[in-house]
C-alpha positions in Angstrom: 0.0 -0.1 -0.1 1.4 3.5 -1.1 0.1 7.0 -0.4 2.2 10.0 -1.1 1.6 13.7 -0.3 3.2 16.5 -2.7 3.6 20.3 -1.6 3.9 22.2 -4.5 4.9 26.1 -4.8 7.5 27.7 -2.9 9.6 26.7 0.2 7.9 23.2 -0.2 10.9 21.6 2.0 8.8 22.7 5.0 6.2 20.0 4.3 8.8 18.2 6.5 7.9 20.4 9.6 3.9 20.0 8.8 4.2 16.3 8.6 6.8 16.1 11.6 8.8 13.8 9.7 12.5 14.7 8.5 13.1 14.6 4.9 16.7 13.5 5.3 16.1 10.2 6.7 13.6 7.5 6.1 11.5 6.2 9.3 9.8 3.0 10.6 6.6 2.8 12.5 5.4 -0.7 14.2 1.8 -1.2 13.8 -0.2 -4.0 15.1 -0.8 -5.4 11.7 2.6 -4.8 10.2 5.2 -1.9 9.6 4.7 1.7 8.3 7.6 3.4 6.3 7.8 7.3 5.6 10.4 8.5 3.1 10.6 11.4 0.7 10.8 10.5 -2.9 11.7 14.4 -4.1 12.7 17.0 -2.1 13.3 21.0 -3.8 12.2 24.3 -3.0 9.3 23.9 -5.6 8.1 20.4 -4.8 8.4 18.0 -2.2 6.8 14.4 -1.7 6.5 12.4 1.2 5.3 8.6 0.8 3.6 6.5 3.4 4.0 2.7 2.5 2.6 -0.1 4.4 4.0 -3.6 4.8 1.6 -6.3 5.9 2.1 -9.9 6.4 -0.4 -12.0 4.6 0.0 -14.7 7.0 -0.5 -12.8 9.9 -4.0 -11.7 8.4 -5.2 -15.3 7.6 -3.7 -17.3 10.5 -3.5 -14.5 13.2 -0.2 -13.7 14.9 1.8 -16.2 16.8 0.4 -16.4 20.3 -2.8 -14.8 19.6 -5.8 -16.8 20.7 -7.9 -15.3 17.9 -8.0 -16.4 14.5 -7.2 -14.5 11.2 -9.0 -11.4 9.8 -9.4 -12.5 6.3 -9.5 -15.6 4.0 -6.2 -17.0 2.7 -7.0 -15.5 -0.7 -7.5 -11.9 -0.2 -6.3 -8.5 -1.5 -5.7 -7.0 2.0 -2.0 -6.4 1.9 -1.9 -4.7 -1.5 -4.9 -2.4 -1.6 -5.6 1.1 0.3 -8.1 0.4 2.9 -8.9 0.9 6.5 -5.2 -0.4 7.1 -4.2 2.8 5.6 -6.3 5.1 7.4 -5.1 3.7 10.7 -1.6 4.1 9.5 -2.3 7.9 8.6 -3.6 8.5 12.2 -0.9 6.9 13.8 1.8 8.1 11.8 0.5 11.6 10.9 -1.6 12.2 13.9 -0.2 15.6 15.0 -0.4 17.0 11.5 -4.0 15.9 11.2 -4.6 17.8 14.4 -3.2 21.1 12.4 -0.7 21.5 15.2 3.0 22.8 14.1 4.8 24.6 16.9 7.5 25.7 14.4 5.5 26.7 11.5 2.0 27.1 12.9 1.2 29.9 10.5 1.9 27.3 7.5 0.0 24.9 9.2 -3.0 27.2 9.3 -2.5 28.5 5.6 -3.9 27.0 2.4 -1.4 25.2 0.4 -1.0 23.7 -3.1 -1.2 19.9 -2.3 -1.6 16.7 -4.1 -2.3 13.4 -2.8 -1.9 9.9 -4.7 -3.4 6.6 -3.5 -2.4 3.7 -5.1 -4.7 0.6 -5.7 -7.9 2.0 -4.1 -10.6 -0.6 -4.5 -13.5 0.9 -6.1 -15.5 -2.5 -7.4 -17.4 -0.6 -10.2 -17.9 2.6 -8.2 -15.4 4.7 -10.2 -18.1 7.7 -10.6 -18.4 7.8 -7.1 -14.7 8.7 -6.4 -15.5 12.0 -8.3 -18.7 12.7 -6.5 -16.9 12.2 -3.1 -13.9 14.4 -3.6 -14.7 16.9 -6.0 -17.4 18.8 -3.8 -14.5 19.1 -1.4 -12.6 21.3 -4.1 -10.2 18.8 -5.4 -9.3 18.3 -9.2 -9.4 14.4 -9.5 -7.5 12.3 -11.8 -8.2 8.3 -12.2 -5.6 6.1 -13.5 -7.3 2.8 -14.6 -5.7 -0.5 -15.8 -6.7 -3.9 -17.0 -7.0 -6.8 -14.8 -4.3 -8.8 -16.5 -2.2 -7.4 -19.6 -2.0 -11.1 -20.9 -5.8 -11.7 -20.8 -7.5 -8.5 -22.0 -11.0 -10.2 -22.2 -11.0 -10.2 -18.5 -11.6 -6.5 -18.6 -10.4 -3.5 -16.5 -9.1 -4.1 -12.9 -11.5 -2.9 -10.0 -8.5 -1.1 -8.5 -7.3 2.5 -9.5 -4.5 4.8 -8.7 -6.4 8.0 -7.5 -4.7 11.6 -7.4 -6.5 14.6 -5.8 -5.0 18.1 -5.9 -6.3 21.3 -4.5 -5.6 24.4 -2.6 -6.2 23.7 1.1 -4.6 23.0 4.6 -2.6 19.9 5.1 -4.8 18.8 8.1 -7.7 18.6 5.9 -6.4 16.7 3.4 -5.2 14.3 5.9 -8.6 14.0 7.6 -10.3 13.8 4.1 -8.2 10.9 3.2 -8.5 9.2 6.6 -12.6 9.3 6.4 -12.9 8.6 2.5 -10.3 5.8 1.9 -12.4 3.2 3.8 -15.6 4.3 2.3 -14.6 2.6 -1.2 -13.3 -0.8 0.5 -16.3 -1.0 3.0 -14.4 -3.7 5.1 -12.8 -2.6 8.3 -10.0 -4.5 9.7 -10.9 -4.0 13.3 -14.1 -4.3 15.5 -16.4 -1.3 15.5 -17.7 0.2 18.5 -19.9 3.3 19.4 -16.8 5.0 19.9 -16.3 5.0 16.3 -19.2 7.6 15.9 -17.2 10.2 17.8 -14.1 9.3 15.8 -15.9 10.0 12.6 -17.6 13.2 13.7 -14.2 14.4 15.0 -12.3 13.9 11.7 -15.3 15.1 9.5 -15.7 18.5 11.6 -15.9 21.3 9.5 -16.8 19.6 6.1 -18.7 16.2 6.4 -22.2 18.0 7.4 -22.1 19.9 4.4 -21.2 17.2 2.0 -24.0 16.4 -0.4 -22.9 12.7 -0.5 -22.8 12.5 3.4 -25.4 9.8 3.9 -23.3 7.5 1.4 -20.0 8.2 3.0 -21.4 7.6 6.5 -23.2 4.3 5.7 -20.2 3.0 3.8 -17.7 4.0 6.5 -19.7 1.8 8.9 -19.7 -1.0 6.6 -23.6 -0.8 6.5 -23.9 -0.8 10.2 -27.1 1.3 10.0 -27.5 2.0 13.8 -24.2 3.7 13.9 -24.6 5.5 10.6 -28.2 6.7 11.5 -26.8 8.3 14.7 -24.1 9.9 12.7 -26.3 11.5 10.3 -28.8 12.6 13.0 -25.9 14.3 14.8 -24.8 15.9 11.6 -28.1 17.3 10.9 -28.7 18.6 14.2 -28.5 22.5 14.2 -28.3 24.6 17.1 -31.3 26.8 18.3 -31.6 29.8 16.6 -30.9 32.7 18.9 -31.8 36.3 18.6 -28.8 38.8 17.9 -28.1 40.7 21.2 -29.8 44.5 20.9 -27.8 47.3 22.0 -28.5 48.7 25.4 -30.0 52.0 25.6 -30.6 54.7 28.1 -33.6 53.8 30.2 -35.6 57.0 29.7 -34.7 57.1 25.8 -36.0 53.3 25.8 -39.4 54.0 27.7 -39.9 57.0 25.4 -39.2 55.1 22.1 -40.2 51.4 23.1 -43.4 51.6 21.1 -41.5 52.9 17.9 -38.6 50.3 18.3 -38.3 47.9 15.4 -36.3 44.7 16.0 -32.9 44.8 13.8 -33.8 41.5 12.2 -37.2 43.0 11.2 -35.5 45.9 9.8 -33.2 43.7 8.1 -35.5 41.3 6.5 -37.6 44.5 5.4 -34.8 45.9 3.7 -34.0 43.0 1.8 -37.6 42.5 0.6 -37.9 46.0 -0.6 -34.2 45.5 -2.4 -35.6 42.5 -4.1 -38.8 44.2 -5.2 -36.7 47.3 -6.4 -34.6 45.2 -8.6 -37.8 43.8 -10.5 -37.0 40.3 -9.7 -40.0 37.9 -10.2 -37.8 34.7 -9.3 -36.0 34.6 -5.8 -33.4 32.0 -4.2 -33.2 32.2 -0.5 -29.9 30.7 0.5 -29.5 29.9 4.3 -33.3 30.4 4.4 -33.2 29.1 8.2 -36.9 29.1 9.5 -38.3 30.9 6.4 -39.1 34.3 7.7 -37.7 36.3 4.3 -39.1 33.5 2.4 -42.6 34.2 4.0 -42.3 37.9 3.4 -41.5 37.5 -0.4 -44.2 34.6 -1.0 -46.9 37.0 -0.3 -45.7 39.8 -2.8 -47.7 39.6 -5.9 -44.4 40.6 -8.1 -42.7 37.0 -6.9 -43.9 34.4 -8.9 -41.2 31.6 -7.8 -39.2 31.5 -4.6 -36.8 28.6 -3.7 -35.6 28.4 0.1 -32.3 26.4 0.5 -30.6 25.4 4.0 -28.2 22.8 4.7 -30.1 21.4 7.8 -32.9 19.0 7.1 -34.3 19.9 10.6 -34.3 23.6 10.0 -36.2 22.9 6.8 -38.7 20.8 8.7 -39.1 24.1 11.2 -39.6 26.2 8.1 -42.2 24.1 6.8 -44.1 24.2 9.9 -43.7 27.9 10.3 -44.7 28.6 6.8 -47.8 26.2 7.3 -47.2 24.7 4.2 -49.9 22.1 4.6 -52.7 24.8 5.1 -51.1 27.1 2.6 -53.2 28.4 -0.4 -52.5 26.4 -3.6 -51.6 29.9 -5.4 -48.9 30.3 -2.8 -47.7 26.7 -2.3 -47.3 26.4 -6.3 -44.5 29.2 -5.8 -42.7 27.7 -3.3 -39.8 25.0 -3.2 -37.8 24.1 -0.4 -34.5 22.2 -0.7 -31.5 20.7 1.2 -28.3 22.6 -0.4 -25.2 23.8 0.5 -23.5 27.0 -0.6 -20.2 25.2 -0.9 -21.1 23.1 -3.7 -22.4 23.8 -7.1 -26.1 22.8 -7.7 -27.8 23.1 -10.8 -30.7 24.2 -8.6 -29.4 27.3 -7.9 -29.4 28.3 -11.6 -32.0 30.5 -13.4 -32.9 33.1 -10.6 -33.3 36.9 -11.2 -32.3 37.3 -7.3 -30.4 35.6 -4.7 -30.5 36.5 -1.2 -27.7 35.4 1.3 -28.8 37.1 4.5 -26.6 36.5 7.8 -25.1 33.6 6.1 -21.3 34.3 5.2 -20.2 35.1 8.8 -21.0 31.2 9.7 -18.7 30.1 7.1 -14.7 29.4 7.7 -13.1 32.4 5.7 -11.0 30.0 3.8 -14.0 28.5 2.3 -15.5 31.9 1.0 -13.9 31.6 -2.4 -15.9 28.4 -2.6 -19.1 30.3 -2.1 -18.1 32.9 -4.6 -17.5 30.4 -7.2 -20.8 28.7 -6.7 -22.9 31.8 -6.6 -21.3 34.6 -8.8 -19.4 32.2 -11.1 -22.0 29.2 -11.6 -25.4 30.3 -10.0 -25.1 33.9 -11.9 -28.3 35.4 -10.6 -28.9 38.7 -12.0 -29.2 40.3 -8.5 -27.3 39.1 -5.3 -28.0 40.7 -1.8 -25.8 39.9 1.0 -26.0 40.9 4.4 -23.3 40.6 7.3 -22.7 41.9 10.8 -20.7 45.2 11.1 -17.8 44.2 13.9 -17.2 48.1 14.6 -20.8 48.1 15.7 -20.3 45.5 18.6 -18.6 48.4 21.0 -22.6 49.4 21.2 -23.1 46.1 22.7 -22.3 46.4 26.4 -22.8 42.4 27.4 -20.0 41.5 24.5 -16.5 41.6 25.8 -13.5 43.1 23.5 -13.1 40.7 20.6 -16.4 38.7 20.8 -18.5 37.9 18.0 -22.2 38.5 18.2 -23.3 34.7 17.8 -21.3 31.6 19.1 -21.4 30.2 15.3 -19.9 33.1 13.8 -16.5 32.3 12.3 -15.7 36.0 11.5 -17.4 39.3 11.6 -16.0 42.0 9.1 -15.4 45.9 9.6 -16.8 48.0 7.0 -13.5 48.3 5.4 -13.3 44.6 5.0 -16.5 44.3 3.5 -16.2 47.0 1.1 -13.0 45.4 0.1 -14.5 42.1 -0.3 -17.3 43.6 -2.5 -14.8 45.4 -4.8 -13.2 42.1 -5.3 -16.4 40.3 -6.5 -17.1 43.3 -8.8 -13.5 42.9 -10.2 -13.8 39.3 -10.2 -17.3 38.6 -11.4 -18.0 41.8 -13.6 -20.8 43.1 -11.6 -21.6 46.4 -9.6 -22.3 47.0 -6.0 -24.7 49.2 -4.0 -24.1 49.3 -0.5 -26.7 49.1 2.2 -26.9 50.6 5.9 -29.4 48.7 8.0 -30.3 49.6 11.6 -29.6 52.5 13.9 -26.7 54.4 12.7 -23.9 55.4 15.1 -21.9 58.1 14.1 -18.5 56.4 14.6 -19.4 52.8 14.0 -21.9 53.0 11.2 -25.0 50.5 11.4 -25.2 46.9 13.0 -25.9 45.4 9.7 -23.8 46.2 6.6 -25.4 44.8 3.2 -24.6 44.9 -0.7 -26.9 44.7 -4.0 -24.7 43.0 -6.6 -25.9 43.5 -10.0 -24.5 41.5 -13.0 -23.8 43.8 -16.0 -23.5 47.4 -16.3 -25.6 50.0 -14.4 -26.3 53.7 -14.9 -25.2 55.4 -11.3 -26.6 58.8 -11.7 -29.9 57.9 -9.9 -28.0 56.8 -6.7 -26.8 59.1 -4.3 -23.3 58.4 -3.4 -23.8 54.6 -4.7 -25.4 53.9 -1.0 -28.5 52.5 0.0 -29.7 53.7 3.5 -32.1 52.3 5.9 -34.5 53.9 8.4 -36.7 51.6 10.2 -36.1 49.0 7.6 -37.2 51.2 4.8 -35.5 52.3 1.7 -34.7 56.2 1.7 -32.8 56.6 -1.6 -33.5 56.4 -5.2 -35.3 53.5 -6.5 -33.0 50.2 -7.2 -35.2 49.8 -10.3 -34.5 53.2 -11.8 -30.9 52.6 -11.5 -30.3 49.0 -12.6 -31.0 49.5 -16.4 
């Protein structure tokens, strides 16, 4: 069994630090089922390759080790010593365990960075599931190359081999690559070499953290990983689909006298935000809308009752959240003319999806801050590069405004599931990048009560594909007061 990992680009010799394996010498590790060897096949400043090779004794696998009371694991005729299977996953965890955790005391900044990496796994048993290989690895952002061979060159009539050499390449962190390989290699073999207990559930969730729950093939991955042990697989799927209770964002604390005077007039920030987005959608002239990260469907519900909107698709990655949205929207009692407008789908912004295409407008409301910043480019490619709606409306918290929340400590984010929050300058820089990269223009939205120094609590942007005439918008901004547009009509600008 052989797996190689290649780092390309500059200063690639530092792969040795990341793997915690010195490129200048070969190393041997004793495992319960054989030996693992780590060595480097090439070491240059532009390209460095580390190899992990397993040496299994086929006699031990069939008879059991000397002195052991247990019998062997496999029949005498088997392919276990020669194919990449759960043995390889165990070796990855044993030999590269520290690298899998993402820790590197001497090069932590490099360990946290996305790198140009390539991995090759020899003799991966696919047994007629070659298409599954791409379906599993491509959604993770890899370029996939499969090398096939005939079963026996002397007997071509026997057909192709059920084993492939798989090469995947992508721009990601090394710990992500190793965890992907650890989980996915056994998915194709479906024959673990050790007894599986419920502890394997937590192990899979740990190694799948950050990517498995969003994967479109997660059900197949989990079931094959557990070798069809459905009770374990169902528990993992249930935990993957669980979503945390949605909590209202903290409202800024105000002076008591002012609060009593304006309590009747005060409009919750979320209401202002949704009203602002709804108005922006209508002003754009859209008749079909994609609500991505729809949650419990509040924006969907508002748009659904607008005569202008003829079609709306609400998407969320969580099935349980979609079930709550279904109940909140009262779909079972909804009038037919409304029900015919609406479609609910399970989908993720991390993966290209044909169902995202063909919409006049797409709304991504308070969603991007729940993603890892490193995955934002994937979201951009999916929405702006592939789906290409005519209008895209994005809102996200303004980090500078957090100073107005007395209950938040310095540096604390507004919600425990937020991965980041942008300042106004950072958000504007990202919007300008989108315009440059995808040929669109942007108008900014200020939502909520404005602070002279910090701006508004929510910042938003309405992207329009194609050229715009700008003279009808003052300073290129959309200002919100109590959730209402107080600027020139978007429709008059989007010509």
